[in-house]
C-alpha positions as CSV (number, residue, x, y, z in Angstrom):
1,X,-74.5,195.5,-38.0
2,X,-71.4,193.8,-39.3
3,X,-71.6,190.6,-41.2
4,X,-68.4,188.7,-41.6
5,X,-67.4,187.0,-44.9
6,X,-68.0,183.6,-43.2
7,X,-71.5,184.6,-42.1
8,X,-72.2,185.9,-45.6
9,X,-71.1,182.6,-47.2
10,X,-73.2,180.6,-44.7
11,X,-76.3,182.8,-45.3
12,X,-75.7,182.5,-49.1
13,X,-75.5,178.7,-49.0
14,X,-78.6,178.5,-46.7
15,X,-80.5,180.7,-49.2
16,X,-79.3,178.6,-52.1
17,X,-80.5,175.4,-50.4
18,X,-83.9,176.9,-49.4
19,X,-84.4,178.1,-52.9
20,X,-83.6,174.7,-54.4
21,X,-85.8,173.0,-51.8
22,X,-88.8,175.1,-52.9
23,X,-88.2,175.2,-56.7
24,X,-86.8,171.8,-57.5
25,X,-86.9,169.2,-54.7
26,X,-89.5,166.4,-54.9
27,X,-90.3,166.8,-51.2
28,X,-91.9,170.2,-51.9
29,X,-93.9,169.1,-54.9
30,X,-97.1,169.3,-52.8
31,X,-96.5,173.0,-52.5
32,X,-95.9,173.6,-56.2
33,X,-98.6,171.2,-57.5
34,X,-101.7,173.5,-57.2
35,X,-99.8,176.2,-59.2
36,X,-98.4,174.2,-62.1
37,X,-99.5,171.9,-64.9
38,X,-97.2,168.9,-65.7
39,X,-97.4,167.8,-69.3
40,X,-95.8,164.6,-70.7
41,X,-94.3,165.1,-74.1
42,X,-92.6,162.5,-76.4
43,X,-89.2,163.8,-77.7
44,X,-87.6,163.0,-81.0
45,X,-86.0,159.9,-79.5
46,X,-89.3,158.5,-78.4
47,X,-88.6,159.3,-74.7
48,X,-91.3,160.8,-72.5
49,X,-90.3,164.1,-70.9
50,X,-92.2,166.1,-68.3
51,X,-92.6,169.8,-68.8
52,X,-93.8,172.0,-65.9
53,X,-96.0,174.9,-67.0
54,X,-96.7,177.5,-64.4
55,X,-100.3,178.6,-63.8
56,X,-100.8,182.3,-63.1
57,X,-98.5,184.6,-61.2
58,X,-98.1,182.3,-58.2
59,X,-97.0,179.5,-60.5
60,X,-94.6,181.8,-62.2
61,X,-93.2,182.9,-58.9
62,X,-92.8,179.5,-57.2
63,X,-91.1,177.9,-60.2
64,X,-88.7,180.8,-60.8
65,X,-85.3,180.3,-59.0
66,X,-84.5,184.0,-59.2
67,X,-87.9,185.0,-57.7
68,X,-87.8,182.4,-54.9
69,X,-84.1,183.2,-54.3
70,X,-85.0,186.8,-53.4
71,X,-87.7,185.7,-50.9
72,X,-85.5,182.8,-49.6
73,X,-82.7,185.3,-48.9
74,X,-85.1,187.7,-47.1
75,X,-86.4,184.8,-45.0
76,X,-82.9,183.5,-44.1
77,X,-81.8,187.1,-43.3
78,X,-84.9,187.7,-41.1
79,X,-84.2,184.4,-39.2
80,X,-80.5,185.4,-38.8
81,X,-81.4,188.8,-37.3
82,X,-84.7,188.0,-35.4
83,X,-84.9,184.4,-34.3
84,X,-82.8,183.6,-31.3
85,X,-82.0,180.0,-32.2
86,X,-82.6,180.4,-35.9
87,X,-78.8,180.0,-36.5
88,X,-79.2,176.2,-36.2
89,X,-81.7,176.1,-39.1
90,X,-79.5,178.4,-41.1
91,X,-76.4,176.2,-40.5
92,X,-78.3,173.0,-41.4
93,X,-79.5,174.6,-44.7
94,X,-76.0,175.9,-45.3
95,X,-74.3,172.5,-44.8
96,X,-77.0,170.9,-47.0
97,X,-76.4,173.6,-49.7
98,X,-72.6,173.0,-49.6
99,X,-73.2,169.2,-49.9
100,X,-75.5,169.8,-52.8
101,X,-72.8,171.8,-54.6
102,X,-70.2,169.1,-53.9
103,X,-72.6,166.4,-55.2
104,X,-73.3,168.3,-58.4
105,X,-69.6,169.0,-58.9
106,X,-68.6,165.3,-58.3
107,X,-71.5,164.1,-60.5
108,X,-70.2,166.2,-63.4
109,X,-66.6,165.2,-62.9
110,X,-67.0,161.5,-62.7
111,X,-66.8,161.2,-58.9
């Protein structure tokens, strides 16, 4: 099987977005909640910060971007190879991943 550079980039962006969705996004908090403890801590400036502490190996795994990234890549690749119309989901995640990178870049560069 030959994967073009374009497909490789699209698969990478889709994997990136799926990983961020699971590890960071508020919409997936319901998935992480049973496996983490959130603690509110006051910092030196008197501001309240939230710290997420994983519970057990599932909590460690679901909050680790490197761990989830491996599984997300495997899922994306499986969809790419095995699911006839899975390309649509991959493309949507890829576009969303690219948008996320652009937003982060513009946010850090005064855009």
